[in-house]
Chimera marker file (.cmm) of the C-alpha trace (Angstrom):
<marker_set name="trace">
<marker id="1" x="-6.046" y="73.350" z="24.393" r="1" g="1" b="0" radius="0.5"/>
<marker id="2" x="-3.375" y="70.961" z="24.547" r="1" g="1" b="0" radius="0.5"/>
<marker id="3" x="-1.718" y="69.764" z="21.404" r="1" g="1" b="0" radius="0.5"/>
<marker id="4" x="-1.528" y="66.061" z="20.733" r="1" g="1" b="0" radius="0.5"/>
<marker id="5" x="1.938" y="64.685" z="20.954" r="1" g="1" b="0" radius="0.5"/>
<marker id="6" x="3.326" y="63.822" z="17.581" r="1" g="1" b="0" radius="0.5"/>
<marker id="7" x="5.129" y="60.583" z="17.112" r="1" g="1" b="0" radius="0.5"/>
<marker id="8" x="8.127" y="60.828" z="14.853" r="1" g="1" b="0" radius="0.5"/>
<marker id="9" x="8.151" y="57.658" z="12.796" r="1" g="1" b="0" radius="0.5"/>
<marker id="10" x="11.116" y="58.406" z="10.645" r="1" g="1" b="0" radius="0.5"/>
<marker id="11" x="9.454" y="59.269" z="7.382" r="1" g="1" b="0" radius="0.5"/>
<marker id="12" x="9.343" y="56.654" z="4.639" r="1" g="1" b="0" radius="0.5"/>
<marker id="13" x="10.435" y="53.692" z="6.812" r="1" g="1" b="0" radius="0.5"/>
<marker id="14" x="7.441" y="53.911" z="9.081" r="1" g="1" b="0" radius="0.5"/>
<marker id="15" x="5.611" y="50.709" z="7.977" r="1" g="1" b="0" radius="0.5"/>
<marker id="16" x="4.901" y="48.163" z="5.271" r="1" g="1" b="0" radius="0.5"/>
<marker id="17" x="3.650" y="49.081" z="1.858" r="1" g="1" b="0" radius="0.5"/>
<marker id="18" x="0.750" y="47.262" z="0.290" r="1" g="1" b="0" radius="0.5"/>
<marker id="19" x="3.145" y="45.558" z="-2.147" r="1" g="1" b="0" radius="0.5"/>
<marker id="20" x="5.215" y="44.142" z="0.714" r="1" g="1" b="0" radius="0.5"/>
<marker id="21" x="2.086" y="42.819" z="2.427" r="1" g="1" b="0" radius="0.5"/>
<marker id="22" x="0.861" y="41.179" z="-0.800" r="1" g="1" b="0" radius="0.5"/>
<marker id="23" x="4.262" y="39.552" z="-1.395" r="1" g="1" b="0" radius="0.5"/>
<marker id="24" x="4.284" y="38.204" z="2.170" r="1" g="1" b="0" radius="0.5"/>
<marker id="25" x="0.776" y="36.780" z="1.747" r="1" g="1" b="0" radius="0.5"/>
<marker id="26" x="1.797" y="35.159" z="-1.542" r="1" g="1" b="0" radius="0.5"/>
<marker id="27" x="4.862" y="33.547" z="0.059" r="1" g="1" b="0" radius="0.5"/>
<marker id="28" x="2.770" y="32.220" z="2.951" r="1" g="1" b="0" radius="0.5"/>
<marker id="29" x="0.189" y="30.828" z="0.490" r="1" g="1" b="0" radius="0.5"/>
<marker id="30" x="2.893" y="29.011" z="-1.516" r="1" g="1" b="0" radius="0.5"/>
<marker id="31" x="4.434" y="27.519" z="1.634" r="1" g="1" b="0" radius="0.5"/>
<marker id="32" x="1.036" y="26.371" z="2.943" r="1" g="1" b="0" radius="0.5"/>
<marker id="33" x="0.123" y="24.759" z="-0.379" r="1" g="1" b="0" radius="0.5"/>
<marker id="34" x="3.475" y="22.913" z="-0.436" r="1" g="1" b="0" radius="0.5"/>
<marker id="35" x="2.886" y="21.644" z="3.099" r="1" g="1" b="0" radius="0.5"/>
<marker id="36" x="-0.624" y="20.541" z="2.101" r="1" g="1" b="0" radius="0.5"/>
<marker id="37" x="0.737" y="18.608" z="-0.879" r="1" g="1" b="0" radius="0.5"/>
<marker id="38" x="3.280" y="16.809" z="1.319" r="1" g="1" b="0" radius="0.5"/>
<marker id="39" x="0.634" y="15.899" z="3.906" r="1" g="1" b="0" radius="0.5"/>
<marker id="40" x="-1.731" y="14.674" z="1.185" r="1" g="1" b="0" radius="0.5"/>
<marker id="41" x="0.946" y="12.517" z="-0.425" r="1" g="1" b="0" radius="0.5"/>
<marker id="42" x="1.946" y="11.076" z="2.931" r="1" g="1" b="0" radius="0.5"/>
<marker id="43" x="-1.667" y="10.251" z="3.757" r="1" g="1" b="0" radius="0.5"/>
<marker id="44" x="-2.115" y="8.436" z="0.435" r="1" g="1" b="0" radius="0.5"/>
<marker id="45" x="1.122" y="6.525" z="1.007" r="1" g="1" b="0" radius="0.5"/>
<marker id="46" x="0.124" y="5.466" z="4.506" r="1" g="1" b="0" radius="0.5"/>
<marker id="47" x="-3.308" y="4.364" z="3.295" r="1" g="1" b="0" radius="0.5"/>
<marker id="48" x="-1.701" y="2.329" z="0.512" r="1" g="1" b="0" radius="0.5"/>
<marker id="49" x="0.724" y="0.678" z="2.940" r="1" g="1" b="0" radius="0.5"/>
<marker id="50" x="-2.062" y="-0.154" z="5.387" r="1" g="1" b="0" radius="0.5"/>
<marker id="51" x="-4.074" y="-1.714" z="2.562" r="1" g="1" b="0" radius="0.5"/>
<marker id="52" x="-1.057" y="-3.757" z="1.442" r="1" g="1" b="0" radius="0.5"/>
<marker id="53" x="-0.453" y="-4.976" z="5.011" r="1" g="1" b="0" radius="0.5"/>
<marker id="54" x="-4.082" y="-6.110" z="5.314" r="1" g="1" b="0" radius="0.5"/>
<marker id="55" x="-3.867" y="-7.922" z="1.966" r="1" g="1" b="0" radius="0.5"/>
<marker id="56" x="-0.646" y="-9.695" z="2.921" r="1" g="1" b="0" radius="0.5"/>
<marker id="57" x="-2.044" y="-10.564" z="6.359" r="1" g="1" b="0" radius="0.5"/>
<marker id="58" x="-5.008" y="-12.181" z="4.621" r="1" g="1" b="0" radius="0.5"/>
<marker id="59" x="-2.634" y="-14.221" z="2.423" r="1" g="1" b="0" radius="0.5"/>
<marker id="60" x="-0.654" y="-15.270" z="5.511" r="1" g="1" b="0" radius="0.5"/>
<marker id="61" x="-3.794" y="-16.296" z="7.388" r="1" g="1" b="0" radius="0.5"/>
<marker id="62" x="-5.137" y="-18.284" z="4.435" r="1" g="1" b="0" radius="0.5"/>
<marker id="63" x="-1.769" y="-20.002" z="4.023" r="1" g="1" b="0" radius="0.5"/>
<marker id="64" x="-1.679" y="-20.893" z="7.715" r="1" g="1" b="0" radius="0.5"/>
<marker id="65" x="-5.162" y="-22.387" z="7.423" r="1" g="1" b="0" radius="0.5"/>
<marker id="66" x="-4.125" y="-24.862" z="4.729" r="1" g="1" b="0" radius="0.5"/>
<marker id="67" x="-2.587" y="-28.158" z="5.738" r="1" g="1" b="0" radius="0.5"/>
<marker id="68" x="1.023" y="-28.330" z="4.646" r="1" g="1" b="0" radius="0.5"/>
<marker id="69" x="0.818" y="-31.192" z="2.110" r="1" g="1" b="0" radius="0.5"/>
<marker id="70" x="-2.850" y="-30.968" z="1.172" r="1" g="1" b="0" radius="0.5"/>
<marker id="71" x="-3.418" y="-31.181" z="-2.604" r="1" g="1" b="0" radius="0.5"/>
<marker id="72" x="-5.828" y="-28.628" z="-4.046" r="1" g="1" b="0" radius="0.5"/>
<marker id="73" x="-7.572" y="-28.577" z="-7.386" r="1" g="1" b="0" radius="0.5"/>
<marker id="74" x="-6.940" y="-25.419" z="-9.390" r="1" g="1" b="0" radius="0.5"/>
<marker id="75" x="-8.912" y="-22.499" z="-7.875" r="1" g="1" b="0" radius="0.5"/>
<marker id="76" x="-10.576" y="-24.936" z="-5.505" r="1" g="1" b="0" radius="0.5"/>
<marker id="77" x="-10.679" y="-22.730" z="-2.447" r="1" g="1" b="0" radius="0.5"/>
<marker id="78" x="-12.122" y="-19.276" z="-1.934" r="1" g="1" b="0" radius="0.5"/>
<marker id="79" x="-13.721" y="-17.269" z="0.817" r="1" g="1" b="0" radius="0.5"/>
<marker id="80" x="-13.726" y="-14.013" z="2.742" r="1" g="1" b="0" radius="0.5"/>
<marker id="81" x="-11.489" y="-12.848" z="5.554" r="1" g="1" b="0" radius="0.5"/>
<marker id="82" x="-11.105" y="-9.373" z="7.096" r="1" g="1" b="0" radius="0.5"/>
<marker id="83" x="-13.692" y="-8.209" z="4.543" r="1" g="1" b="0" radius="0.5"/>
<marker id="84" x="-11.421" y="-9.257" z="1.663" r="1" g="1" b="0" radius="0.5"/>
<marker id="85" x="-12.201" y="-11.909" z="-0.942" r="1" g="1" b="0" radius="0.5"/>
<marker id="86" x="-9.506" y="-14.541" z="-1.365" r="1" g="1" b="0" radius="0.5"/>
<marker id="87" x="-8.918" y="-17.400" z="-3.759" r="1" g="1" b="0" radius="0.5"/>
<marker id="88" x="-6.276" y="-20.138" z="-3.705" r="1" g="1" b="0" radius="0.5"/>
<marker id="89" x="-5.330" y="-22.282" z="-6.668" r="1" g="1" b="0" radius="0.5"/>
<marker id="90" x="-2.786" y="-25.017" z="-7.211" r="1" g="1" b="0" radius="0.5"/>
<marker id="91" x="-1.522" y="-26.303" z="-10.533" r="1" g="1" b="0" radius="0.5"/>
<marker id="92" x="1.427" y="-28.443" z="-11.597" r="1" g="1" b="0" radius="0.5"/>
<marker id="93" x="4.481" y="-26.536" z="-12.701" r="1" g="1" b="0" radius="0.5"/>
<marker id="94" x="4.799" y="-26.724" z="-16.462" r="1" g="1" b="0" radius="0.5"/>
<marker id="95" x="8.555" y="-26.452" z="-16.817" r="1" g="1" b="0" radius="0.5"/>
<marker id="96" x="11.620" y="-24.893" z="-15.349" r="1" g="1" b="0" radius="0.5"/>
<marker id="97" x="14.655" y="-25.704" z="-13.284" r="1" g="1" b="0" radius="0.5"/>
<marker id="98" x="12.592" y="-26.778" z="-10.263" r="1" g="1" b="0" radius="0.5"/>
<marker id="99" x="11.100" y="-29.847" z="-11.941" r="1" g="1" b="0" radius="0.5"/>
<marker id="100" x="12.494" y="-33.004" z="-10.333" r="1" g="1" b="0" radius="0.5"/>
<marker id="101" x="13.437" y="-36.149" z="-12.140" r="1" g="1" b="0" radius="0.5"/>
<marker id="102" x="11.114" y="-39.161" z="-12.144" r="1" g="1" b="0" radius="0.5"/>
<marker id="103" x="12.899" y="-40.758" z="-9.156" r="1" g="1" b="0" radius="0.5"/>
<marker id="104" x="12.071" y="-37.889" z="-6.805" r="1" g="1" b="0" radius="0.5"/>
<marker id="105" x="9.266" y="-38.500" z="-4.309" r="1" g="1" b="0" radius="0.5"/>
<marker id="106" x="8.193" y="-34.851" z="-4.582" r="1" g="1" b="0" radius="0.5"/>
<marker id="107" x="6.236" y="-32.909" z="-7.198" r="1" g="1" b="0" radius="0.5"/>
<marker id="108" x="6.460" y="-29.100" z="-7.232" r="1" g="1" b="0" radius="0.5"/>
<marker id="109" x="3.088" y="-27.386" z="-7.500" r="1" g="1" b="0" radius="0.5"/>
<marker id="110" x="2.506" y="-23.691" z="-8.257" r="1" g="1" b="0" radius="0.5"/>
<marker id="111" x="0.209" y="-22.108" z="-5.665" r="1" g="1" b="0" radius="0.5"/>
<marker id="112" x="-1.470" y="-18.823" z="-6.483" r="1" g="1" b="0" radius="0.5"/>
<marker id="113" x="-3.118" y="-16.694" z="-3.796" r="1" g="1" b="0" radius="0.5"/>
<marker id="114" x="-5.356" y="-13.835" z="-4.945" r="1" g="1" b="0" radius="0.5"/>
<marker id="115" x="-6.802" y="-11.366" z="-2.446" r="1" g="1" b="0" radius="0.5"/>
<marker id="116" x="-8.999" y="-8.368" z="-3.270" r="1" g="1" b="0" radius="0.5"/>
<marker id="117" x="-10.353" y="-5.647" z="-1.003" r="1" g="1" b="0" radius="0.5"/>
<marker id="118" x="-13.882" y="-4.267" z="-1.357" r="1" g="1" b="0" radius="0.5"/>
<marker id="119" x="-12.377" y="-1.061" z="-2.780" r="1" g="1" b="0" radius="0.5"/>
<marker id="120" x="-10.747" y="-3.026" z="-5.615" r="1" g="1" b="0" radius="0.5"/>
<marker id="121" x="-7.096" y="-3.183" z="-4.523" r="1" g="1" b="0" radius="0.5"/>
<marker id="122" x="-5.686" y="-6.633" z="-5.149" r="1" g="1" b="0" radius="0.5"/>
<marker id="123" x="-2.560" y="-8.689" z="-4.617" r="1" g="1" b="0" radius="0.5"/>
<marker id="124" x="-1.471" y="-11.958" z="-6.180" r="1" g="1" b="0" radius="0.5"/>
<marker id="125" x="1.192" y="-14.090" z="-4.525" r="1" g="1" b="0" radius="0.5"/>
<marker id="126" x="2.712" y="-17.107" z="-6.258" r="1" g="1" b="0" radius="0.5"/>
<marker id="127" x="4.737" y="-19.729" z="-4.461" r="1" g="1" b="0" radius="0.5"/>
<marker id="128" x="5.824" y="-23.325" z="-4.885" r="1" g="1" b="0" radius="0.5"/>
<marker id="129" x="4.629" y="-26.155" z="-2.673" r="1" g="1" b="0" radius="0.5"/>
<marker id="130" x="6.087" y="-29.636" z="-2.743" r="1" g="1" b="0" radius="0.5"/>
<marker id="131" x="3.630" y="-32.531" z="-2.690" r="1" g="1" b="0" radius="0.5"/>
<marker id="132" x="4.398" y="-36.210" z="-2.389" r="1" g="1" b="0" radius="0.5"/>
<marker id="133" x="4.298" y="-37.890" z="-5.755" r="1" g="1" b="0" radius="0.5"/>
<marker id="134" x="1.566" y="-40.470" z="-6.118" r="1" g="1" b="0" radius="0.5"/>
<marker id="135" x="3.052" y="-43.914" z="-6.486" r="1" g="1" b="0" radius="0.5"/>
<link id1="1" id2="2" r="1" g="1" b="0" radius="0.2"/>
<link id1="2" id2="3" r="1" g="1" b="0" radius="0.2"/>
<link id1="3" id2="4" r="1" g="1" b="0" radius="0.2"/>
<link id1="4" id2="5" r="1" g="1" b="0" radius="0.2"/>
<link id1="5" id2="6" r="1" g="1" b="0" radius="0.2"/>
<link id1="6" id2="7" r="1" g="1" b="0" radius="0.2"/>
<link id1="7" id2="8" r="1" g="1" b="0" radius="0.2"/>
<link id1="8" id2="9" r="1" g="1" b="0" radius="0.2"/>
<link id1="9" id2="10" r="1" g="1" b="0" radius="0.2"/>
<link id1="10" id2="11" r="1" g="1" b="0" radius="0.2"/>
<link id1="11" id2="12" r="1" g="1" b="0" radius="0.2"/>
<link id1="12" id2="13" r="1" g="1" b="0" radius="0.2"/>
<link id1="13" id2="14" r="1" g="1" b="0" radius="0.2"/>
<link id1="14" id2="15" r="1" g="1" b="0" radius="0.2"/>
<link id1="15" id2="16" r="1" g="1" b="0" radius="0.2"/>
<link id1="16" id2="17" r="1" g="1" b="0" radius="0.2"/>
<link id1="17" id2="18" r="1" g="1" b="0" radius="0.2"/>
<link id1="18" id2="19" r="1" g="1" b="0" radius="0.2"/>
<link id1="19" id2="20" r="1" g="1" b="0" radius="0.2"/>
<link id1="20" id2="21" r="1" g="1" b="0" radius="0.2"/>
<link id1="21" id2="22" r="1" g="1" b="0" radius="0.2"/>
<link id1="22" id2="23" r="1" g="1" b="0" radius="0.2"/>
<link id1="23" id2="24" r="1" g="1" b="0" radius="0.2"/>
<link id1="24" id2="25" r="1" g="1" b="0" radius="0.2"/>
<link id1="25" id2="26" r="1" g="1" b="0" radius="0.2"/>
<link id1="26" id2="27" r="1" g="1" b="0" radius="0.2"/>
<link id1="27" id2="28" r="1" g="1" b="0" radius="0.2"/>
<link id1="28" id2="29" r="1" g="1" b="0" radius="0.2"/>
<link id1="29" id2="30" r="1" g="1" b="0" radius="0.2"/>
<link id1="30" id2="31" r="1" g="1" b="0" radius="0.2"/>
<link id1="31" id2="32" r="1" g="1" b="0" radius="0.2"/>
<link id1="32" id2="33" r="1" g="1" b="0" radius="0.2"/>
<link id1="33" id2="34" r="1" g="1" b="0" radius="0.2"/>
<link id1="34" id2="35" r="1" g="1" b="0" radius="0.2"/>
<link id1="35" id2="36" r="1" g="1" b="0" radius="0.2"/>
<link id1="36" id2="37" r="1" g="1" b="0" radius="0.2"/>
<link id1="37" id2="38" r="1" g="1" b="0" radius="0.2"/>
<link id1="38" id2="39" r="1" g="1" b="0" radius="0.2"/>
<link id1="39" id2="40" r="1" g="1" b="0" radius="0.2"/>
<link id1="40" id2="41" r="1" g="1" b="0" radius="0.2"/>
<link id1="41" id2="42" r="1" g="1" b="0" radius="0.2"/>
<link id1="42" id2="43" r="1" g="1" b="0" radius="0.2"/>
<link id1="43" id2="44" r="1" g="1" b="0" radius="0.2"/>
<link id1="44" id2="45" r="1" g="1" b="0" radius="0.2"/>
<link id1="45" id2="46" r="1" g="1" b="0" radius="0.2"/>
<link id1="46" id2="47" r="1" g="1" b="0" radius="0.2"/>
<link id1="47" id2="48" r="1" g="1" b="0" radius="0.2"/>
<link id1="48" id2="49" r="1" g="1" b="0" radius="0.2"/>
<link id1="49" id2="50" r="1" g="1" b="0" radius="0.2"/>
<link id1="50" id2="51" r="1" g="1" b="0" radius="0.2"/>
<link id1="51" id2="52" r="1" g="1" b="0" radius="0.2"/>
<link id1="52" id2="53" r="1" g="1" b="0" radius="0.2"/>
<link id1="53" id2="54" r="1" g="1" b="0" radius="0.2"/>
<link id1="54" id2="55" r="1" g="1" b="0" radius="0.2"/>
<link id1="55" id2="56" r="1" g="1" b="0" radius="0.2"/>
<link id1="56" id2="57" r="1" g="1" b="0" radius="0.2"/>
<link id1="57" id2="58" r="1" g="1" b="0" radius="0.2"/>
<link id1="58" id2="59" r="1" g="1" b="0" radius="0.2"/>
<link id1="59" id2="60" r="1" g="1" b="0" radius="0.2"/>
<link id1="60" id2="61" r="1" g="1" b="0" radius="0.2"/>
<link id1="61" id2="62" r="1" g="1" b="0" radius="0.2"/>
<link id1="62" id2="63" r="1" g="1" b="0" radius="0.2"/>
<link id1="63" id2="64" r="1" g="1" b="0" radius="0.2"/>
<link id1="64" id2="65" r="1" g="1" b="0" radius="0.2"/>
<link id1="65" id2="66" r="1" g="1" b="0" radius="0.2"/>
<link id1="66" id2="67" r="1" g="1" b="0" radius="0.2"/>
<link id1="67" id2="68" r="1" g="1" b="0" radius="0.2"/>
<link id1="68" id2="69" r="1" g="1" b="0" radius="0.2"/>
<link id1="69" id2="70" r="1" g="1" b="0" radius="0.2"/>
<link id1="70" id2="71" r="1" g="1" b="0" radius="0.2"/>
<link id1="71" id2="72" r="1" g="1" b="0" radius="0.2"/>
<link id1="72" id2="73" r="1" g="1" b="0" radius="0.2"/>
<link id1="73" id2="74" r="1" g="1" b="0" radius="0.2"/>
<link id1="74" id2="75" r="1" g="1" b="0" radius="0.2"/>
<link id1="75" id2="76" r="1" g="1" b="0" radius="0.2"/>
<link id1="76" id2="77" r="1" g="1" b="0" radius="0.2"/>
<link id1="77" id2="78" r="1" g="1" b="0" radius="0.2"/>
<link id1="78" id2="79" r="1" g="1" b="0" radius="0.2"/>
<link id1="79" id2="80" r="1" g="1" b="0" radius="0.2"/>
<link id1="80" id2="81" r="1" g="1" b="0" radius="0.2"/>
<link id1="81" id2="82" r="1" g="1" b="0" radius="0.2"/>
<link id1="82" id2="83" r="1" g="1" b="0" radius="0.2"/>
<link id1="83" id2="84" r="1" g="1" b="0" radius="0.2"/>
<link id1="84" id2="85" r="1" g="1" b="0" radius="0.2"/>
<link id1="85" id2="86" r="1" g="1" b="0" radius="0.2"/>
<link id1="86" id2="87" r="1" g="1" b="0" radius="0.2"/>
<link id1="87" id2="88" r="1" g="1" b="0" radius="0.2"/>
<link id1="88" id2="89" r="1" g="1" b="0" radius="0.2"/>
<link id1="89" id2="90" r="1" g="1" b="0" radius="0.2"/>
<link id1="90" id2="91" r="1" g="1" b="0" radius="0.2"/>
<link id1="91" id2="92" r="1" g="1" b="0" radius="0.2"/>
<link id1="92" id2="93" r="1" g="1" b="0" radius="0.2"/>
<link id1="93" id2="94" r="1" g="1" b="0" radius="0.2"/>
<link id1="94" id2="95" r="1" g="1" b="0" radius="0.2"/>
<link id1="95" id2="96" r="1" g="1" b="0" radius="0.2"/>
<link id1="96" id2="97" r="1" g="1" b="0" radius="0.2"/>
<link id1="97" id2="98" r="1" g="1" b="0" radius="0.2"/>
<link id1="98" id2="99" r="1" g="1" b="0" radius="0.2"/>
<link id1="99" id2="100" r="1" g="1" b="0" radius="0.2"/>
<link id1="100" id2="101" r="1" g="1" b="0" radius="0.2"/>
<link id1="101" id2="102" r="1" g="1" b="0" radius="0.2"/>
<link id1="102" id2="103" r="1" g="1" b="0" radius="0.2"/>
<link id1="103" id2="104" r="1" g="1" b="0" radius="0.2"/>
<link id1="104" id2="105" r="1" g="1" b="0" radius="0.2"/>
<link id1="105" id2="106" r="1" g="1" b="0" radius="0.2"/>
<link id1="106" id2="107" r="1" g="1" b="0" radius="0.2"/>
<link id1="107" id2="108" r="1" g="1" b="0" radius="0.2"/>
<link id1="108" id2="109" r="1" g="1" b="0" radius="0.2"/>
<link id1="109" id2="110" r="1" g="1" b="0" radius="0.2"/>
<link id1="110" id2="111" r="1" g="1" b="0" radius="0.2"/>
<link id1="111" id2="112" r="1" g="1" b="0" radius="0.2"/>
<link id1="112" id2="113" r="1" g="1" b="0" radius="0.2"/>
<link id1="113" id2="114" r="1" g="1" b="0" radius="0.2"/>
<link id1="114" id2="115" r="1" g="1" b="0" radius="0.2"/>
<link id1="115" id2="116" r="1" g="1" b="0" radius="0.2"/>
<link id1="116" id2="117" r="1" g="1" b="0" radius="0.2"/>
<link id1="117" id2="118" r="1" g="1" b="0" radius="0.2"/>
<link id1="118" id2="119" r="1" g="1" b="0" radius="0.2"/>
<link id1="119" id2="120" r="1" g="1" b="0" radius="0.2"/>
<link id1="120" id2="121" r="1" g="1" b="0" radius="0.2"/>
<link id1="121" id2="122" r="1" g="1" b="0" radius="0.2"/>
<link id1="122" id2="123" r="1" g="1" b="0" radius="0.2"/>
<link id1="123" id2="124" r="1" g="1" b="0" radius="0.2"/>
<link id1="124" id2="125" r="1" g="1" b="0" radius="0.2"/>
<link id1="125" id2="126" r="1" g="1" b="0" radius="0.2"/>
<link id1="126" id2="127" r="1" g="1" b="0" radius="0.2"/>
<link id1="127" id2="128" r="1" g="1" b="0" radius="0.2"/>
<link id1="128" id2="129" r="1" g="1" b="0" radius="0.2"/>
<link id1="129" id2="130" r="1" g="1" b="0" radius="0.2"/>
<link id1="130" id2="131" r="1" g="1" b="0" radius="0.2"/>
<link id1="131" id2="132" r="1" g="1" b="0" radius="0.2"/>
<link id1="132" id2="133" r="1" g="1" b="0" radius="0.2"/>
<link id1="133" id2="134" r="1" g="1" b="0" radius="0.2"/>
<link id1="134" id2="135" r="1" g="1" b="0" radius="0.2"/>
</marker_set>
């Protein structure tokens, strides 16, 4: 009978020990969990940015739909757009450096836009609109 050829593997350096394999698996697991955390955080950030863009687009569209010098009663307008609820209010400015003197033909009014998504995220934008003073 023929003897099987023996392969000389060099003794102790022939392969990986179980400890080396376990360490390698642990390192791979840590790296994969770190990558997963980064991807998860990025996904949440993108979702948040998309939601903010939709909210601000709703505010822009509502603003464009209002006539430029149209007076509104406080919280007089509301509705839905892009699935979001919106509300617009206008009130006289109480005080501050923007108040004109009595000779000015303009009155500054504080406009407040509130938009809320069905999931509960909301944005509130405040701006000033000048209206002609009633004579």
